[in-house]
N, CA, C and O of each residue as an XYZ file, in Angstrom:
228
protein
N      99.637     92.127    122.456
C      99.862     91.603    120.977
C     101.637     91.147    120.374
O     102.773     91.407    120.771
N     101.170     90.522    119.474
C     103.023     89.903    119.058
C     103.304     90.342    117.788
O     104.475     90.116    117.484
N     102.628     90.913    116.896
C     103.084     91.249    115.410
C     102.854     93.146    115.330
O     102.195     93.602    116.264
N     103.357     94.139    114.302
C     103.564     94.983    113.855
C     102.487     95.521    113.641
O     101.806     96.300    114.308
N     102.299     94.832    112.176
C     100.734     95.231    111.667
C      99.497     94.113    111.429
O      99.738     92.936    111.158
N      98.372     94.562    111.547
C      97.264     93.233    111.536
C      96.764     93.949    110.227
O      97.124     95.013    109.723
N      95.724     92.935    109.798
C      95.049     93.407    108.975
C      93.631     93.779    108.829
O      93.189     92.718    109.271
N      92.581     94.457    108.554
C      91.854     94.870    108.606
C      90.652     94.006    109.364
O      89.818     94.619    110.030
N      90.606     92.834    109.261
C      89.743     92.016    109.556
C      90.508     91.360    111.276
O      89.906     91.215    112.340
N      91.251     91.223    111.121
C      92.157     91.376    112.705
C      92.069     92.413    113.389
O      91.564     92.180    114.488
N      92.371     93.587    113.205
C      92.045     94.643    113.834
C      89.978     94.256    114.368
O      89.363     93.917    115.379
N      89.706     94.561    113.084
C      88.383     94.146    113.591
C      87.741     93.326    114.756
O      86.596     93.483    115.178
N      88.447     92.636    115.103
C      87.856     91.468    115.648
C      88.510     92.198    116.738
O      87.807     92.256    117.747
N      89.818     92.854    116.841
C      90.018     93.265    118.525
C      89.418     94.251    119.012
O      89.434     94.235    120.243
N      88.741     95.356    118.430
C      88.054     96.536    118.694
C      87.334     95.903    118.862
O      87.234     95.780    120.082
N      86.229     94.960    118.069
C      84.516     94.511    117.971
C      83.994     95.517    117.088
O      82.973     96.033    117.541
N      84.345     95.939    116.034
C      83.650     96.721    114.649
C      83.718     96.176    113.606
O      84.163     95.031    113.682
N      83.396     96.600    112.409
C      83.675     95.437    111.793
C      84.755     95.926    110.411
O      85.353     96.986    110.228
N      84.724     95.286    109.986
C      86.124     95.777    109.070
C      85.747     97.010    107.555
O      86.646     97.554    106.913
N      85.089     97.095    107.436
C      84.650     98.343    107.176
C      84.942     99.450    107.578
O      85.320    100.441    106.953
N      84.696     99.226    109.081
C      84.943    100.576    110.272
C      86.377    100.668    110.510
O      86.947    101.757    110.456
N      86.789     99.938    110.686
C      88.404     99.571    110.303
C      89.418    100.365    109.562
O      90.467    100.925    109.881
N      88.672    100.204    108.348
C      89.116    100.533    107.117
C      89.040    102.426    106.797
O      89.951    103.167    106.427
N      87.644    102.743    107.103
C      87.819    104.218    106.986
C      88.087    105.163    108.391
O      87.944    106.385    108.440
N      88.552    104.197    109.621
C      89.189    104.318    110.767
C      90.691    105.072    110.234
O      91.355    106.057    110.556
N      90.780    103.830    109.102
C      92.349    104.350    108.362
C      92.440    105.576    108.040
O      93.135    106.423    108.602
N      91.352    105.798    106.611
C      91.352    106.497    105.914
C      91.010    108.482    106.511
O      91.472    109.537    106.076
N      89.794    108.117    107.895
C      89.926    109.514    109.067
C      91.107    109.323    109.318
O      91.568    110.008    108.405
N      92.084    108.886    109.897
C      93.475    108.767    110.528
C      93.018    108.251    112.040
O      93.803    108.575    112.930
N      91.937    107.548    112.414
C      92.161    107.485    113.536
C      92.178    106.035    114.101
O      91.657    105.420    115.031
N      93.180    105.759    112.902
C      93.776    104.184    112.955
C      95.109    104.354    111.780
O      95.035    104.610    110.578
N      96.379    104.091    112.686
C      97.450    104.215    111.385
C      97.252    103.050    110.936
O      96.995    102.008    111.539
N      97.475    103.418    109.046
C      96.546    102.219    108.631
C      98.182    102.473    107.059
O      98.483    103.660    106.931
N      98.892    101.617    106.240
C      99.797    101.507    105.670
C      99.167    101.096    104.922
O      98.388    100.189    105.214
N      99.252    101.618    103.605
C      98.806    101.217    102.311
C      99.986    100.215    101.251
O     100.636    100.747    100.352
N     100.075     98.755    101.574
C     101.117     97.790    101.037
C     101.110     96.872     99.334
O     101.837     96.099     98.709
N      99.795     97.571     99.174
C      99.499     96.827     97.506
C      98.436     97.992     97.138
O      97.980     99.048     97.578
N      98.321     96.880     95.765
C      96.609     97.622     95.083
C      95.907     98.337     96.093
O      95.938     99.543     96.338
N      94.916     96.918     96.948
C      93.829     96.472     97.470
C      94.312     95.885     99.037
O      93.573     95.176     99.720
N      95.491     96.259     99.400
C      95.537     95.708    100.775
C      95.784     97.546    101.822
O      95.874     98.753    101.599
N      95.786     96.686    102.817
C      96.450     97.550    104.302
C      96.131     96.834    105.617
O      95.353     96.004    106.088
N      97.355     97.762    106.008
C      97.397     96.994    106.949
C      96.867     98.204    108.868
O      96.311     99.302    108.901
N      97.186     97.643    109.652
C      96.802     98.573    110.621
C      97.629     98.089    111.466
O      97.652     96.860    111.545
N      98.712     99.021    112.503
C      99.223     98.978    113.144
C      99.074     98.919    114.415
O      98.477     99.625    115.228
N      99.848     97.753    114.499
C      99.461     97.410    116.555
C      99.754     98.457    117.423
O      99.349     98.226    118.562
N     100.492     99.863    117.242
C     100.614    100.661    118.504
C      99.177    101.461    118.189
O      98.669    101.990    119.177
N      98.290    101.642    116.597
C      97.750    102.792    117.189
C      95.853    101.339    117.656
O      94.695    101.695    117.875
N      96.207    100.451    117.631
C      94.951     99.289    117.627
C      95.398     99.715    119.176
O      94.683    100.544    119.741
N      96.145     99.370    119.634
C      96.575     99.128    121.372
C      96.126    100.808    122.255
O      95.603    100.881    123.367
N      96.559    102.113    121.272
C      95.478    102.998    121.437
C      94.518    103.478    121.557
O      94.284    104.257    122.480
N      93.729    103.172    120.711
C      92.595    103.522    120.548
C      91.535    102.714    121.341
O      90.382    103.079    121.569
N      92.220    101.358    121.786
C      91.613    100.365    123.265
C      91.549    100.705    124.243
O      90.627    100.417    125.006
N      93.144    101.892    124.696
C      92.538    102.583    125.996
C      92.283    103.676    125.843
O      92.396    104.141    126.977
N      91.893    104.764    124.945
C      91.200    105.234    124.478
C      89.479    104.827    125.065
O      88.689    105.614    125.585
N      89.311    103.646    124.828
C      87.910    103.622    124.359
C      87.780    103.187    126.601
O      87.027    103.656    127.454
N      88.719    102.321    126.681
C      88.335    102.078    128.173
C      88.085    103.154    129.313
O      87.516    103.050    130.400
N      88.748    104.294    128.645
C      88.474    105.336    129.961
C      87.054    106.007    129.207
O      86.407    106.884    129.779
């Protein structure tokens, strides 16, 4: 991964889930999410990588 932050749509494509799942995981704390605007959030690359590693095991 080259970026530090991804949109929910990009994160969903990497994780193989829908965008709403990524948004909910951000709210639940399963993914590190940062709100950068009224309706704009970004998901950290590190938390995506961590979740992908956990799912491999």
